[in-house]
N, C-alpha and C positions, 0 to 999 in steps of 0.2 A: 782298207782305203784311200781315194786320192779326198788328199782338199784343198778344200774352194777353189782357192789357189790354181795347185795343180792342175785341175779338170777343165780353169779358165784357157790356162799356157796351153796343154793339150786342145779343146777345142778350139781355137786360135794358130794354130798348128796342123790341125787336118784341116779350118777351115783356108790357109795359104795352101796347104797341099790341093785343096779342090778345084779352089781355083787354078792358077799354077794347067793342070791335066784339062779343061778346063780350054785352057785359052792356050791350048798347046793340039786342041781341037777329040780331047780324048776323055771318057766318058772313069768317072768313075767306075769298081768292079763291082759286087753285089762281096765281093767276099771282105776289097774291101770295108763297105758301109756294117757288115758282120763284125769283122775282127779290130772294124775303130769303135762299136756300139760295146763289144768288151771289155776295151780298154776305159777308152770311161766310168762304165761301171766295176771296173777296182777288180774285174775277173779273171782279167792279167796284163803282163807287164810289157814295158816296152820292145824284151827282150825277147818276149815266148810273141808276141805278133807280129816283129820281120820274122822267126822262122817258119811258121803257119807259111808265111807273105811267098818267103820266097819255094817254100814246099812247092805251094800254089799255085806257084810254077816253072818249076821244072828246075829252082834254081839254088846250084850249092853255097853256100855260106860261107865268106874271102877271111870270118873270122878265125882268131888264132886262141885254143884254150888253151 
């Protein structure tokens, strides 16, 4: 479960990411919104979210295990 401070930091980061997308003329996808909600609910970790987003867009992770 996320602490209030962790959740606030994540919400701030998501707000900045969404603003950046909008300023670039892009709109967050439904997938992004869904993953964001699951992160904020504490259902998945950031690492899991990253993998889901990369898989959704057909991108292979460059992370070394």
